[in-house]
C-alpha positions as CSV (number, residue, x, y, z in Angstrom):
1,M,95.2,119.1,94.9
2,S,97.6,116.3,94.8
3,A,98.1,112.9,95.1
4,V,97.9,111.5,98.9
5,N,99.8,107.9,99.9
6,A,99.7,105.5,102.2
7,G,102.0,102.3,101.8
8,S,104.9,101.1,99.8
9,Q,105.5,98.8,97.8
10,L,107.5,96.2,99.4
11,S,106.2,92.3,99.4
12,G,103.2,91.6,101.7
13,D,102.3,95.7,101.7
14,V,100.4,97.9,99.1
15,L,100.7,101.5,98.2
16,V,97.3,103.3,97.8
17,E,97.6,106.9,96.1
18,I,93.7,108.9,96.5
19,R,93.0,112.4,94.5
20,S,90.6,114.2,94.0
21,S,88.4,114.1,90.9
22,S,84.7,114.3,90.0
23,S,83.8,110.5,90.2
24,V,85.4,107.5,90.9
25,S,87.6,105.4,89.7
26,V,89.1,102.6,91.1
27,R,92.6,101.1,89.1
28,V,94.6,98.0,90.9
29,I,97.6,96.1,90.0
30,S,98.6,92.6,91.9
31,P,100.4,90.0,90.4
32,L,98.3,87.2,92.7
33,G,95.3,88.6,89.4
34,D,91.5,88.2,89.4
35,Q,90.9,86.7,93.2
36,A,93.2,90.0,95.0
37,E,92.1,92.5,92.9
38,R,88.5,91.1,93.2
39,L,88.9,91.4,97.1
40,I,90.9,94.1,96.4
41,R,87.9,95.7,95.1
42,E,85.2,95.2,97.6
43,L,87.7,96.2,100.0
44,V,87.5,99.7,98.4
45,N,83.3,99.9,97.7
46,E,83.1,99.2,101.2
47,T,85.1,102.0,102.2
48,L,83.7,104.7,100.4
49,T,80.4,103.5,100.7
50,Q,80.7,103.7,104.6
51,R,82.9,107.0,104.2
52,G,80.0,108.7,101.5
53,I,82.4,109.5,98.9
54,D,82.2,109.7,95.3
55,N,84.7,111.9,93.9
56,V,87.7,110.1,94.1
57,R,90.4,108.4,92.0
58,I,92.2,105.8,94.1
59,K,95.2,103.5,92.1
60,I,96.6,100.4,94.5
61,L,99.5,98.4,93.3
62,D,99.3,95.6,95.8
63,N,102.0,93.4,95.6
64,A,100.7,89.7,97.7
65,A,98.7,91.9,101.1
66,S,96.6,91.2,104.0
67,E,93.6,92.4,104.0
68,W,94.5,94.1,106.9
69,A,96.8,95.4,105.3
70,V,94.4,96.7,102.6
71,R,92.1,98.4,105.3
72,A,94.6,100.3,107.1
73,R,96.2,101.4,104.4
74,L,92.8,102.4,102.8
75,A,92.2,104.3,105.9
76,T,95.5,105.7,106.5
77,A,95.7,107.5,102.6
78,F,91.2,108.5,103.0
79,R,92.7,110.4,106.6
80,R,95.5,112.2,104.9
81,W,93.6,113.0,101.6
82,R,90.7,114.9,104.2
83,E,93.1,116.1,106.1
84,Q,94.6,117.7,103.2
85,G,91.3,119.3,102.6
86,A,89.2,116.9,100.3
87,P,86.1,118.3,99.6
88,H,84.0,116.4,101.5
89,D,84.2,112.9,103.3
């Protein structure tokens, strides 16, 4: 299964890449530092918990996105991942 993406690298947006994995791995890259990374990780963990997902590798390239943008991009990426035939969600 190939990676799915949602979002862009434009200013004020975030690019989320998801691919299946045997465990959870999250990589966040943000020019805003640790505080932005912590918030994004919290949003990712919340999403994973709500959906019962434990088999993804997630890469997030943040470019000063708002919380609502991160939530929307995560939701879209997970929907695409599921539509592509994710092992479970």
